[in-house]
C-alpha positions in Angstrom: -158.7 -30.0 -119.3 -157.0 -33.3 -118.3 -154.4 -34.0 -115.7 -152.9 -36.9 -113.9 -151.2 -36.9 -110.5 -149.6 -40.4 -110.8 -145.9 -40.1 -111.5 -145.8 -43.7 -112.7 -148.1 -42.8 -115.6 -146.5 -39.5 -116.4 -144.0 -38.9 -119.2 -140.4 -38.4 -118.1 -140.5 -34.6 -119.0 -137.5 -32.8 -120.4 -134.0 -33.0 -119.1 -131.9 -29.9 -119.3 -129.6 -29.1 -122.2 -125.9 -30.2 -122.0 -123.7 -28.0 -119.8 -120.8 -26.0 -121.1 -117.5 -27.9 -121.4 -115.9 -25.6 -118.9 -117.2 -23.0 -116.5 -114.1 -21.1 -115.5 -113.8 -19.0 -112.3 -117.2 -19.9 -110.9 -116.3 -22.5 -108.3 -117.2 -20.5 -105.2 -120.4 -19.2 -106.8 -121.5 -22.7 -107.9 -120.7 -24.1 -104.4 -123.0 -21.5 -102.9 -125.8 -22.4 -105.3 -125.4 -26.1 -104.5 -125.8 -25.3 -100.9 -129.0 -23.3 -101.5 -130.3 -26.1 -103.8 -129.7 -28.7 -101.2 -132.1 -26.8 -98.9 -134.6 -26.2 -101.8 -134.1 -22.4 -101.4 -135.3 -20.3 -104.4 -132.3 -18.7 -106.3 -132.0 -15.9 -108.8 -128.9 -15.3 -110.9 -128.9 -11.7 -111.9 -126.5 -10.0 -114.3 -125.9 -8.3 -117.6 -126.3 -10.1 -120.9 -123.3 -12.4 -121.6 -122.2 -12.5 -118.0 -122.6 -16.3 -117.9 -125.9 -16.9 -116.0 -127.0 -19.7 -118.3 -123.7 -21.5 -118.2 -123.7 -21.4 -114.4 -127.3 -22.7 -114.3 -126.6 -25.6 -116.6 -123.3 -26.4 -114.8 -125.4 -26.6 -111.6 -128.1 -28.8 -113.1 -125.5 -31.3 -114.3 -123.5 -31.3 -111.1 -123.1 -34.8 -109.5 -124.5 -33.5 -106.2 -127.6 -32.2 -108.0 -128.1 -35.4 -109.9 -127.8 -37.4 -106.7 -130.3 -35.0 -104.9 -132.9 -34.7 -107.7 -132.2 -37.5 -110.1 -134.2 -36.9 -113.4 -136.3 -34.2 -111.8 -133.9 -31.5 -113.1 -135.8 -29.1 -115.4 -134.8 -26.1 -117.5 -137.2 -23.7 -119.3 -135.9 -21.1 -121.9 -138.4 -18.3 -121.3 -137.5 -16.4 -124.4 -138.7 -19.2 -126.7 -142.5 -18.7 -126.2 -144.8 -15.6 -126.1 -144.8 -13.8 -122.7 -148.2 -14.8 -121.4 -149.4 -16.8 -118.4 -151.1 -19.4 -120.7 -147.9 -20.0 -122.7 -145.8 -20.2 -119.6 -148.1 -22.7 -117.9 -148.3 -24.9 -121.0 -144.5 -24.9 -121.3 -144.1 -25.6 -117.6 -146.5 -28.6 -117.8 -144.7 -30.1 -120.8 -141.2 -29.6 -119.3 -142.0 -31.2 -116.0 -144.0 -34.0 -117.5 -147.3 -33.2 -115.9 -149.5 -34.2 -118.9 -151.9 -31.2 -118.3 -152.9 -29.6 -121.5 -153.5 -25.8 -121.5 -153.8 -25.2 -117.8 -155.3 -21.8 -116.9 -153.4 -21.6 -113.6 -151.3 -23.7 -111.2 -154.3 -25.5 -109.7 -154.2 -28.5 -111.9 -150.4 -28.7 -111.7 -150.1 -28.5 -108.0 -150.6 -32.2 -107.2 -148.0 -33.1 -109.7 -145.5 -30.4 -108.7 -145.8 -31.1 -105.0 -145.4 -34.9 -105.3 -141.5 -35.0 -105.4 -138.5 -32.8 -104.9 -137.5 -31.0 -108.1 -135.0 -28.3 -109.3 -136.4 -26.0 -112.0 -134.5 -23.2 -113.7 -136.3 -20.5 -115.6 -133.6 -19.2 -118.0 -133.8 -15.6 -119.5 -136.7 -15.0 -117.2 -136.6 -11.3 -118.0 -138.6 -12.2 -121.1 -141.6 -13.1 -118.9 -141.0 -11.0 -115.7 -140.4 -7.6 -117.3 -142.9 -5.4 -115.4 -143.7 -3.5 -118.5 -144.3 -6.7 -120.6 -147.7 -8.0 -121.6 -149.3 -10.1 -118.8 -146.3 -9.5 -116.5 -148.3 -9.4 -113.3 -150.1 -12.7 -114.0 -146.9 -14.5 -114.9 -145.1 -13.0 -111.9 -147.8 -14.3 -109.6 -147.3 -17.9 -111.0 -143.5 -17.7 -110.6 -143.9 -16.3 -107.1 -146.1 -19.2 -106.2 -143.6 -21.7 -107.6 -140.9 -20.1 -105.4 -143.0 -21.0 -102.4 -143.3 -24.7 -103.1 -141.5 -26.4 -100.2 -140.3 -29.3 -102.5 -139.1 -27.2 -105.4 -135.8 -25.5 -105.8 -136.7 -22.7 -108.2 -133.8 -21.1 -110.1 -134.1 -17.9 -112.1 -131.6 -16.4 -114.5 -132.5 -12.9 -115.5 -131.1 -9.5 -116.7 -133.6 -7.7 -114.5 -133.8 -7.8 -110.8 -137.6 -8.0 -110.6 -137.9 -11.4 -109.0 -140.0 -13.0 -106.2 -138.9 -11.7 -102.8 -138.2 -15.2 -101.4 -135.4 -15.7 -103.9 -131.8 -15.5 -102.9 -130.5 -13.0 -105.4 -126.9 -13.6 -106.5 -125.3 -10.9 -108.7 -123.0 -12.5 -111.3 -119.6 -10.8 -111.4 -117.2 -10.7 -114.3 -114.4 -13.2 -114.4 -111.0 -13.0 -112.7 -108.0 -12.4 -114.9 -107.0 -16.1 -114.5 -110.5 -17.4 -115.4 -110.8 -15.1 -118.4 -107.3 -16.2 -119.6 -108.2 -19.8 -119.2 -111.5 -19.4 -121.1 -109.8 -17.5 -123.9 -107.0 -20.1 -124.4 -109.4 -23.0 -124.2 -110.7 -21.7 -127.6 -107.8 -19.8 -129.0 -104.9 -22.1 -130.0 -103.0 -20.0 -132.5 -100.2 -18.6 -130.2 -98.5 -18.6 -126.9 -99.9 -16.8 -123.9 -99.2 -13.1 -124.3 -99.4 -9.9 -122.3 -101.1 -8.4 -125.3 -104.0 -10.7 -124.9 -104.1 -10.0 -121.1 -104.4 -6.3 -121.9 -107.3 -6.9 -124.3 -109.1 -9.1 -121.8 -108.7 -6.4 -119.2 -110.2 -3.8 -121.6 -113.1 -6.2 -122.0 -113.6 -6.1 -118.2 -113.2 -9.9 -118.3 -116.8 -10.2 -119.6 -117.4 -13.9 -120.3 -119.3 -13.7 -123.6 -116.8 -11.1 -124.9 -113.9 -13.3 -123.9 -115.4 -16.3 -125.7 -116.3 -14.4 -128.8 -112.8 -12.9 -128.9 -111.2 -16.3 -128.7 -113.6 -17.8 -131.3 -113.0 -15.0 -133.8 -109.3 -15.1 -133.3 -109.2 -18.9 -133.7 -111.4 -19.0 -136.8 -109.4 -16.2 -138.4 -106.1 -17.9 -137.5 -104.8 -14.6 -136.0 -101.5 -14.6 -134.2 -101.2 -12.4 -131.1 -99.8 -9.3 -132.9 -102.6 -9.5 -135.6 -105.2 -9.9 -132.8 -103.8 -6.8 -131.1 -104.0 -4.8 -134.3 -107.6 -5.9 -135.0 -108.6 -5.0 -131.5 -106.9 -1.6 -131.7 -108.7 -0.8 -135.0 -112.1 -2.2 -134.4 -112.6 -2.8 -130.6 -115.8 -4.6 -129.8 -116.9 -4.7 -133.5 -114.5 -7.6 -133.7 -116.8 -9.7 -131.4 -118.9 -11.4 -134.0 -118.4 -15.0 -135.0 -119.0 -16.7 -138.3 -122.2 -18.1 -136.8 -123.4 -14.5 -136.3 -123.2 -14.7 -132.6 -122.2 -11.2 -131.5 -121.9 -8.9 -128.5 -124.1 -6.4 -130.4 -127.0 -8.9 -130.6 -126.8 -9.5 -126.8 -126.8 -5.8 -126.0 -129.6 -5.0 -128.4 -131.7 -7.8 -126.8 -131.4 -5.9 -123.5 -132.4 -2.7 -125.2 -135.5 -4.4 -126.7 -136.9 -4.9 -123.2 -140.3 -3.3 -122.6 -139.0 -1.8 -119.4 -136.3 0.0 -121.3 -138.7 1.3 -124.0 -140.9 2.6 -121.2 -138.1 4.9 -120.1 -138.7 7.1 -123.1 -136.8 8.5 -126.1 -133.9 9.9 -124.0 -132.9 6.5 -122.5 -130.6 5.4 -125.3 -128.9 8.8 -125.4 -128.5 8.6 -121.6 -126.8 5.2 -121.9 -124.4 6.8 -124.4 -123.6 9.5 -121.8 -122.9 6.9 -119.1 -120.8 4.9 -121.6 -118.8 7.9 -122.6 -117.5 8.6 -119.1 -114.8 6.1 -117.7 -116.1 6.6 -114.2 -119.8 6.4 -115.2 -122.1 9.0 -113.6 -121.9 10.3 -110.0 -125.3 9.8 -108.4 -124.7 12.8 -106.3 -124.6 15.0 -109.4 -127.7 13.9 -111.2 -129.5 17.1 -110.5 -127.0 19.4 -112.1 -126.0 17.1 -114.9 -129.5 16.2 -116.0 -131.8 18.9 -114.9 -134.1 18.5 -117.9 -134.8 14.8 -117.0 -137.6 15.1 -114.5 -137.6 11.3 -113.7 -133.8 11.0 -113.8 -133.5 9.1 -110.5 -136.2 6.5 -111.6 -134.4 6.1 -115.0 -131.0 5.4 -113.4 -132.7 2.9 -111.0 -134.3 1.1 -113.9 -131.0 1.0 -115.9 -129.5 -0.8 -112.9 -132.6 -3.1 -112.6 -132.1 -4.0 -116.3 -128.4 -4.9 -115.6 -127.3 -2.4 -118.3 -125.5 -0.5 -115.5 -124.3 -1.2 -112.0 -123.5 0.9 -108.9 -120.0 1.2 -107.5 -118.7 3.7 -104.9 -121.5 6.2 -105.6 -121.2 6.0 -109.4 -123.6 4.4 -111.9 -121.2 2.5 -114.2 -121.2 0.2 -117.2 -119.2 -2.9 -118.2 -116.4 -2.1 -120.6 -117.9 -4.0 -123.6 -121.2 -2.3 -123.2 -119.4 1.0 -122.9 -117.5 0.5 -126.1 -120.7 -0.5 -127.9 -123.0 2.2 -126.6 -120.6 5.1 -126.5 -121.4 7.7 -129.2 -118.9 7.2 -132.0 -119.1 10.9 -132.7 -119.7 12.8 -129.4 -121.1 15.7 -131.4 -124.0 13.5 -132.5 -125.4 13.2 -128.9 -127.5 16.2 -127.8 -127.6 15.0 -124.2 -123.8 14.5 -124.1 -123.3 18.1 -125.3 -125.7 19.3 -122.6 -123.7 17.4 -119.9 -120.5 18.8 -121.3 -121.8 22.3 -121.0 -122.9 21.6 -117.4 -119.3 20.4 -116.5 -117.8 23.4 -118.3 -120.0 25.8 -116.4 -119.1 24.3 -113.1 -115.4 24.5 -113.9 -115.7 28.1 -115.1 -115.4 29.6 -111.6 -111.9 30.9 -110.6 -111.2 29.4 -107.2 -108.9 30.6 -104.5 -108.7 29.7 -100.8 -111.1 31.8 -98.8 -113.2 32.7 -101.8 -116.9 31.8 -102.0 -117.3 28.3 -103.5 -113.8 27.2 -102.7 -114.9 24.2 -100.7 -117.6 23.3 -103.2 -114.8 22.8 -105.7 -113.8 19.6 -104.0 -116.3 17.8 -106.2 -113.4 17.5 -108.8 -111.6 15.1 -106.5 -114.1 12.3 -107.4 -114.9 13.4 -111.0 -111.4 14.1 -112.3 -111.1 11.1 -114.6 -114.5 12.0 -116.2 -113.5 15.6 -116.7 -110.1 14.8 -118.1 -111.6 12.3 -120.6 -114.2 14.9 -121.6 -111.5 17.4 -122.2 -109.3 14.9 -124.0 -112.1 14.2 -126.5 -113.2 17.8 -127.0 -109.7 19.3 -127.3 -109.4 16.9 -130.2 -112.7 17.4 -132.0 -113.0 21.2 -131.1 -109.3 22.0 -131.1 -109.9 25.7 -132.0 -112.5 26.3 -129.3 -111.4 28.9 -126.8 -114.1 27.6 -124.3 -112.6 24.1 -124.4 -109.0 25.3 -123.7 -110.2 27.8 -121.1 -112.0 24.9 -119.3 -108.8 22.9 -119.6 -107.0 25.6 -117.6 -109.8 25.7 -115.0 -109.7 21.9 -114.6 -106.0 22.0 -113.8 -106.6 24.8 -111.4 -109.2 22.7 -109.6 -106.7 19.8 -109.5 -104.0 22.1 -108.1 -106.2 23.0 -105.1 -108.1 19.8 -104.6 -106.3 16.7 -106.1 -102.6 17.0 -106.8 -101.8 14.9 -109.9 -100.5 15.3 -113.4 -102.7 15.2 -116.5 -102.5 13.4 -119.8 -103.3 16.6 -121.6 -99.7 18.0 -121.5 -98.7 17.0 -125.0 -101.8 18.7 -126.5 -101.1 21.9 -124.5 -97.5 22.1 -125.5 -98.4 21.5 -129.2 -100.6 24.6 -129.3 -99.1 27.5 -131.2 -97.7 30.2 -129.0 -100.2 32.7 -130.4 -103.1 30.5 -129.2 -105.2 32.6 -126.7 -105.2 29.9 -124.1 -101.7 28.5 -124.3 -99.9 30.6 -121.6 -102.7 30.1 -119.1 -102.7 26.3 -119.8 -98.9 26.1 -119.5 -99.1 28.1 -116.3 -101.7 25.8 -114.6 -99.8 22.7 -115.9 -96.6 24.0 -114.3 -98.3 24.4 -111.0 -99.3 20.7 -111.0 -95.7 19.7 -111.7 -94.7 21.9 -108.7 -97.4 20.4 -106.6 -96.1 16.8 -107.2 -92.5 17.9 -106.5 -91.1 18.0 -110.1 -89.8 21.6 -109.9 -87.5 21.3 -112.8 -90.4 20.6 -115.2 -92.5 23.3 -113.5 -89.8 25.9 -114.1 -89.4 24.9 -117.7 -93.1 25.4 -118.3 -93.2 28.7 -116.4 -90.2 30.1 -118.4 -92.1 29.2 -121.6 -95.2 30.9 -120.2 -93.2 34.0 -119.2 -91.8 34.3 -122.8 -95.3 34.3 -124.3 -96.5 37.0 -121.8 -93.5 39.2 -122.5 -94.1 38.8 -126.2 -97.7 39.9 -125.7 -96.8 42.8 -123.5 -99.1 41.8 -120.7 -97.2 42.9 -117.6 -99.7 41.8 -115.0 -99.3 38.3 -116.2 -95.6 38.8 -116.5 -95.5 39.7 -112.8 -97.8 36.8 -111.9 -95.6 34.3 -113.7 -92.4 35.8 -112.2 -93.9 35.2 -108.8 -94.3 31.5 -109.5 -90.9 31.1 -111.1 -89.2 32.7 -108.1 -91.1 30.3 -105.8 -89.9 27.3 -107.8 -86.4 28.8 -107.7 -86.7 29.0 -103.9 -87.6 25.3 -103.8 -84.7 24.5 -106.1 -82.3 26.4 -103.9 -81.7 29.1 -106.5 -82.3 32.0 -104.1 -80.3 34.7 -105.8 -82.1 34.2 -109.1 -85.5 34.1 -107.3 -84.8 37.3 -105.3 -84.2 39.2 -108.5 -87.4 37.9 -110.0 -89.5 38.7 -106.9 -88.2 42.3 -106.9 -89.0 42.7 -110.6 -92.5 41.4 -110.0 -92.9 43.7 -107.0 -92.0 46.8 -109.1 -94.6 45.8 -111.8 -97.3 45.5 -109.1 -96.3 48.9 -107.7 -96.8 50.4 -111.1 -100.4 49.0 -111.2 -101.0 49.8 -107.5 -101.8 46.2 -107.1 -101.8 45.8 -103.3 -102.4 42.0 -103.0 -99.8 41.3 -105.7 -97.3 43.5 -103.8 -98.0 41.6 -100.6 -97.5 38.2 -102.3 -94.2 39.3 -103.7 -93.0 40.6 -100.3 -94.0 37.2 -98.7 -92.1 35.3 -101.4 -89.1 37.7 -101.1 -89.1 36.8 -97.4 -88.9 33.1 -98.1 -86.1 33.6 -100.6 -84.1 35.9 -98.3 -84.5 33.4 -95.5 -83.2 30.7 -97.8 -80.3 33.0 -98.6 -79.7 33.4 -94.8 -80.5 37.2 -95.0 -82.7 36.8 -91.9 -83.2 40.5 -91.0 -84.1 41.4 -94.6 -86.5 38.4 -94.7 -88.1 39.5 -91.4 -88.5 43.0 -92.7 -90.1 41.8 -96.0 -92.6 39.5 -94.2 -93.6 42.2 -91.8 -94.2 44.6 -94.7 -96.5 42.1 -96.3 -98.6 41.7 -93.1 -98.8 45.5 -92.7 -99.7 46.1 -96.4 -102.6 43.6 -96.2 -103.8 44.6 -92.7 -107.0 45.9 -94.1 -108.5 42.3 -94.4 -107.6 41.6 -98.0 -105.1 38.8 -98.9 -105.5 36.9 -95.6 -104.1 33.8 -97.3 -100.8 35.7 -97.9 -100.9 37.1 -94.4 -101.2 33.5 -93.1 -98.2 32.5 -95.2 -96.2 35.6 -94.0 -96.7 34.5 -90.3 -95.5 31.1 -91.3 -92.3 32.4 -92.8 -91.8 34.6 -89.7 -92.1 31.5 -87.7 -89.3 29.9 -89.7 -87.2 33.1 -89.5 -87.4 33.2 -85.7 -86.7 29.5 -85.6 -83.5 30.1 -87.6 -82.6 33.0 -85.3 -83.0 30.7 -82.3 -86.0 32.6 -80.9 -88.1 29.5 -80.3 -91.0 31.2 -78.4 -91.5 33.8 -81.1 -91.4 31.1 -83.8 -94.0 29.0 -82.0 -96.2 32.1 -81.5 -96.1 32.9 -85.2 -96.9 29.3 -86.3 -99.8 29.3 -84.0 -101.0 32.7 -85.3 -100.9 31.3 -88.8 -103.0 28.3 -87.7 -105.6 30.6 -86.1 -105.9 32.5 -89.4 -106.2 29.3 -91.4 -108.7 27.6 -89.2 -112.0 29.4 -89.9 -111.8 29.0 -93.7 -110.3 25.6 -93.2 -107.3 26.1 -95.5 -106.0 22.5 -95.5 -102.7 23.4 -97.1 -101.9 26.1 -94.5 -103.2 24.0 -91.6 -101.1 21.1 -92.7 -97.9 23.0 -93.4 -98.0 25.1 -90.2 -98.8 22.0 -88.2 -95.8 20.3 -89.9 -93.4 23.2 -89.0 -94.8 23.4 -85.5 -94.3 19.7 -85.0 -90.7 19.8 -86.1 -90.0 22.7 -83.7 -91.8 21.2 -80.7 -89.9 17.9 -81.2 -86.6 19.8 -81.2 -87.8 21.4 -77.9 -88.4 17.9 -76.4 -92.2 18.5 -76.3 -92.8 15.0 -77.8 -96.6 14.6 -77.1 -97.4 18.0 -78.5 -95.1 17.3 -81.5 -96.9 14.0 -82.3 -100.3 15.6 -82.0 -99.2 18.3 -84.4 -97.8 15.9 -86.9 -101.1 13.9 -86.8 -102.9 17.1 -87.5 -100.6 17.8 -90.4 -101.4 14.3 -91.8 -105.1 14.9 -91.6 -104.9 18.1 -93.6 -102.4 16.7 -96.2 -104.7 13.7 -97.1 -105.4 15.1 -100.6 -101.7 16.1 -101.2 -99.8 12.8 -101.5 -96.4 14.4 -102.2 -96.7 16.7 -99.2 -98.2 13.9 -97.1 -95.0 11.9 -97.9 -93.0 14.8 -96.3 -95.2 14.5 -93.2 -94.6 10.8 -93.0 -90.8 11.4 -93.4 -90.9 13.8 -90.5 -92.8 11.2 -88.4 -90.2 8.6 -89.4 -87.5 11.0 -88.0 -89.5 11.3 -84.8 -89.7 7.5 -84.3 -86.0 7.2 -85.3 -84.9 9.7 -82.6 -87.0 7.9 -80.0 -85.5 4.5 -80.9 -88.8 3.1 -82.4 -87.0 1.8 -85.5 -89.7 -0.5 -87.0 -92.3 2.3 -87.0 -89.7 4.7 -88.4 -88.9 2.2 -91.2 -92.6 1.7 -92.0 -93.2 5.5 -92.4 -90.0 6.1 -94.4 -90.8 3.3 -96.8 -94.3 4.7 -97.4 -92.8 8.1 -98.0 -90.2 6.8 -100.4 -92.8 5.0 -102.5 -94.7 8.3 -102.9 -91.5 10.3 -103.8 -90.5 7.6 -106.3 -94.0 7.6 -107.9 -93.8 11.4 -108.4 -90.2 11.4 -109.7 -89.1 13.7 -106.8 -85.5 12.7 -106.9 -84.1 15.0 -104.2 -86.8 14.1 -101.8 -86.4 10.4 -102.6 -82.6 10.5 -101.9 -83.2 12.2 -98.5 -85.7 9.6 -97.6 -83.4 6.8 -98.6 -80.6 8.2 -96.6 -82.9 8.2 -93.6 -83.8 4.6 -94.4 -80.1 3.6 -94.5 -79.6 5.1 -91.0 -82.7 3.3 -89.7 -81.5 -0.1 -91.2 -78.1 0.4 -89.6 -79.7 0.9 -86.2 -81.9 -2.2 -86.8 -78.8 -4.3 -87.7 -76.9 -3.0 -84.7 
């Protein structure tokens, strides 16, 4: 073994490869790396394949400030170009830095040379040598860790895995901004003007740098105009991303999957990646136990997938970049046993009928964070298993969960309406879909769907479902101001429930009848109906309806001018709703109470009540907008016009988003009054 410590006699070593012509959108990151390099701090650039780690490293190595700081002592080692062993790594290190030491067995003979002058050294694709499951990984890691401790060397590492020396400042490399992705694409693609079509595709690629470059290259070489590019993308997605030089996204992803660490995860790892890729939200880490009970080491596997940069964590979910998702997602979901198992777990959890006060109601709130995943699952399986009763039954249960825990519409509506009327699940799906429309304030659409549902149940002769559907139609009619029609429907439903001796159904009809009679200004009849509902359900059943009945009694007494009785009944309703924590009832009774207290001049109590209404309406954006509108009225009446305007504008935005025309017009009228006061 021969070595020389004299720099004057040593060869120059190897200068790094040329930098990319442009490194878009990385200015802040590069500036941070330059600052660390100035202080000779060790740096690790961590990220998925194709995220731009090598481009950033080469841009840094050729930066003017780095040249001034280190001169020719700028080194770059491609770690995937030699076998992963300590001997090969040390030999390559000796050659690149110009140490003239042949076949060193450790760093001892290199130390005098390495410590003789300041140097910046990047180990590119270091996952090739630092993979913990790779051959000789521990020995190589010890050498790299010692290099990171040299006080005169700025060690840089680019890696897909986060197994790096602890002294390194680890910088996760993000995807590009939309502007940077656009600039990178059009630097290559010169066949057309800038287009929103291209922006849409870039967004669907998650602004992943390699994917953006490959897309621009393929489109340029193929001489595609924007419309042709959009068609090719729509047909082939990420399969388009392969250039004439055989550079491809697939090759980059498969390189990550070839990692020893990945193979060590076992035969289910690839299938698990397919499951993560299938779901648009990724996988909720809180749900690993019930989604993957058969994977005994599931937590370790998910940790390792993040370590390998195949996935990343965001807001409690393990997610995947869009290009990786598109590549790894099962092309036929039926071909993935693990995905089928996960589907069954989701379906089982959705199979429970939920109602306020029933066991498991609060547990159903899990849907609020998983709704996009479940909807995508149903969208796919209602297509490939269109005749499955289980799939459509789960679709109905999903909408029921949304109704109670996250009020929004679903993209499944066209599929539901296209089902033949004799499909077993159609009326139930229409019914639950109608309730979502009602929940977001679109009562006209809700009624249309309910009338279709009623027609099907009448054709089938199922009177219990006829009565149940009539109840919901008359409630929508109440909200539409069609009180006379609603009263007739409530009475028809009440008679059906009497025939079946269905006590809770009778109580619900009486409560609804009270609301309709109140709306029709038949106050004594309304009071009598609500009182009958309370008496009928006094045995402890149907407490939710009892709570509602006390609320309508509060409104009836308010209309009669009996304020004390009204307040007493709203407070009774709140007491009933509090132990089971019925958010809807707590919010609505607080809302009614706030309005009444404000009219009585009890401003502090009114504001406290409206704040309570807000806290319980947080998952009901349409109803929350009504609460904000009420608060806007409070501020308006008290002359606090700027606060009133702010609340009214927020409410108007929500009403407009839901297409609630009547609510929007009322809110805009309030805004006009506020603006007139502001101008005055």
